[in-house]
C-alpha positions as CSV (number, residue, x, y, z in Angstrom):
1,X,-44.9,-8.8,-70.6
2,X,-42.4,-6.2,-69.4
3,X,-38.7,-6.6,-69.9
4,X,-36.6,-7.2,-66.8
5,X,-35.1,-3.7,-67.1
6,X,-38.6,-2.1,-67.1
7,X,-39.7,-4.3,-64.1
8,X,-36.5,-3.4,-62.1
9,X,-37.1,0.3,-62.9
10,X,-40.7,0.1,-61.6
11,X,-39.5,-1.6,-58.4
12,X,-36.7,1.0,-57.8
13,X,-39.1,3.9,-58.4
14,X,-41.9,2.4,-56.3
15,X,-41.4,5.0,-53.5
16,X,-42.2,2.5,-50.7
17,X,-45.4,1.2,-52.3
18,X,-46.3,-2.4,-51.6
19,X,-46.0,-4.7,-54.7
20,X,-45.8,-8.4,-55.5
21,X,-42.8,-9.9,-57.3
22,X,-42.5,-13.4,-58.8
23,X,-39.0,-14.8,-59.3
24,X,-37.1,-18.0,-59.6
25,X,-35.2,-19.1,-56.5
26,X,-31.7,-20.6,-56.5
27,X,-33.2,-24.1,-56.2
28,X,-35.3,-23.5,-59.3
29,X,-38.7,-23.1,-57.6
30,X,-40.8,-20.0,-58.2
31,X,-41.5,-17.7,-55.3
32,X,-44.1,-15.0,-55.0
33,X,-43.2,-12.3,-52.5
34,X,-45.4,-9.5,-51.3
35,X,-43.2,-6.6,-50.1
36,X,-41.7,-3.2,-50.5
37,X,-38.3,-1.6,-50.8
38,X,-36.8,1.1,-48.6
39,X,-37.8,-0.4,-45.2
40,X,-35.1,0.5,-42.7
41,X,-36.9,-0.2,-39.4
42,X,-35.5,-3.7,-38.9
43,X,-32.0,-3.1,-40.1
44,X,-29.1,-4.2,-37.9
45,X,-25.5,-3.1,-38.1
46,X,-23.9,-4.3,-41.3
47,X,-24.0,-3.8,-45.0
48,X,-25.1,-6.1,-47.8
49,X,-22.2,-7.9,-49.5
50,X,-24.2,-8.6,-52.6
51,X,-23.7,-6.6,-55.8
52,X,-26.5,-4.0,-56.1
53,X,-26.4,-4.3,-59.9
54,X,-27.5,-8.0,-59.5
55,X,-29.8,-8.0,-56.5
56,X,-32.6,-5.9,-55.1
57,X,-33.3,-6.0,-51.3
58,X,-37.0,-6.3,-50.7
59,X,-38.7,-6.4,-47.3
60,X,-41.0,-9.5,-47.2
61,X,-44.2,-8.3,-45.4
62,X,-45.5,-11.9,-44.7
63,X,-42.3,-13.3,-43.2
64,X,-41.1,-9.9,-41.8
65,X,-37.6,-10.1,-43.1
66,X,-35.4,-8.9,-45.9
67,X,-35.0,-10.9,-49.1
68,X,-32.4,-10.5,-51.8
69,X,-34.0,-11.0,-55.2
70,X,-31.7,-11.7,-58.2
71,X,-32.7,-9.2,-60.9
72,X,-32.1,-11.7,-63.7
73,X,-34.6,-14.2,-62.3
74,X,-37.6,-11.8,-61.9
75,X,-40.6,-13.1,-63.8
76,X,-43.3,-10.6,-63.1
77,X,-44.4,-7.7,-60.8
78,X,-47.9,-6.6,-59.8
79,X,-49.2,-3.5,-58.1
80,X,-46.8,-1.0,-59.7
């Protein structure tokens, strides 16, 4: 199993490729998200107020929306 640092590095260097990430949500349940980073098409005015050292913004392809994933709760990634 990859370390969290290695998984985050793979995500940040994905260059827009689609991948699957599994992580633990705030309520303790596990979520599997199919998405990609770098999508700007649906952005509205405003900036994220979350710390970029703790969260990664991923565009969820199924639900067509942006999701903030806590880096420390990432379990696995596939497709990268």
